[in-house]
N, C-alpha and C positions, 0 to 999 in steps of 0.2 A: 504494500500500500504506500502511496505517496500522498502526503498531506500538504496542501497549499493554503496560503492565507491571502485573501483579497480584501483590500480596505475600501474599495469603491466599485461602482458599476464599471468604470473605465478599466480598472484592474481585471475584473472578471472578463471583459471583452478582450483585453490584451492576452489573458491566459488562453482564451478560445482561439484567438488569431495565431498564437505561437503553436498551439496544439495542431491546428489545421496544417501547418507546415511540416509536421513530423509524424502525423498519424499514418499507419500503414493503410493500404487500400486493398479491397474494400474494408470498411470498418463500421461497426454499429456501436454507437455511444448511447448507453442507457443513462438518463438523467433522473436522479431521485432527489427529492427535497420538498419541503413545505411550500405553500404559496409565498411568493415574494423572495424565495431563496436565491434566485438568479439563474434559473434554468434557461429561460429564453434569452437572457443577457449573454450567457455563455454561448448559445447558438448564434447570436449576432456576431460574436467574435469569430466563431468558426467560419461563418459566412464571409466576413471581412478577409480572413486568412486565405480563403479559397478564391478571392477576387470577385465575389458576388457584388453587384452594383444595385443599389436601391434598398428600400426598407425591408427588414425581416421582422415579422410579427408572429406571435404565437398562433398556431393553426387550430386553436380551441374548437371553433365551429366547423372548420373545413377538415379537420383531423390530419390532413397531409398537405404540405406545401413543398413544391420542388423548385429549387433554384439552380441556375447554371452559373459557374464562375470560371475564370480563366484557368484555375488549377484543379477543376473537378466539379462534380455536382454535389449539392447538399439536399438531403431529403429531411425535412423537419416534420416530425410526427408528434401529435399530442393525443395520448390515449385516455385522458381524463374522463371523457364522455363515453368511452367504449364500455359495452355491457358484457364483459366476460370474454373468455378465450375464443368462443365460436365467432363472435362478431369481429374480433381482432383478426382472426384467420381469414374471414371474408374480405377484409380490407386489402389483402394481398401485399402487405408491407415488404415481404421478402423479395418480391419482384423488383423492388427498387434497388436491391443490392447488386451493383454493377462494378466493373473493374476500377472505376475512378470515383466511386461514391463514398460519401460520409453520410451515414444515416443516424440522425440524432433523434432519440425517442424520449419525450417527456412522459412522466407517469406510466412507466412500462408495466407496473404491476407484476404479475407472474407470467410475463410474456413467454410463450413456448419457443424454444430455440428452433432455428431452421437447419436444414441439412446443407444449406449453402456454405461455401467456404468464405469466412470473413474473420477479421480480428474483432475483439470485443474490449471495450473500455467502459467501466461503470464509474460514474461520477456522482458522489453523494455531496450535495450542497447543504451546509448547515449554518444557521444563524446562531449567534451566541444566546445562551439561555438567560433569563431575566436576572439571575443572581450572579452571573459570571462577569468578571472584569471586562470592561469594554461593551457591556450590553447596552449602554446608553447610545451607542452608535450602531445598533443592530440593523438599521436601515441600510448601512453601507458595508460593514465588515462581515465576511463569510469565511468559512473553512470549506475547502473542496478536498474531498478524499477520493483519490483515483485508485482503482483496482483494475488490473489487467495482467498481461503477460510480463514476465520478469525482464526480458530484454527491452520491451517497449517502455516499461516503467523506468528503467535506467536511462533510456533516451529522453523521456519526458523530464526526469529529474535534472538532467544536464542542461536542457534549454530553459527550464523554469526555475532555476536555482534562486532567482531573485524573489520568488514567491513562497519558497519552502518555509513551513512553520517550524 
């Protein structure tokens, strides 16, 4: 596990942009965290790092948004409104996993894995608890806990050393 600290939304976007440059492809990024933890903000950074031009918003009502960038495609999925594994399966999310894709899934729940070949990164975004030091800035400070393959985590640690907690 690699733990990072973000002190602002801009930090969270920078982390996403840096990750976009070193993520193996294809990759599925599972984003876990409470409302306001910064999941969509991190995806905005991934988009910037992939060269996506234009606004990136949560696909809460659309469920899936596809963006094309100079360095690959970004598939942004929000499963908050999905009603169980059968509905998620019907969405055909795994069809978006292509050679150049970064598939970022918010609220993945107990998403069933695919038989497709892809790297996996899990990002847990946490706000400080009320009694914790720094909680008064809970609107901007976050901890990001990255879990994935050992070689990938070493690579991420190297490029994100300025954010390590």
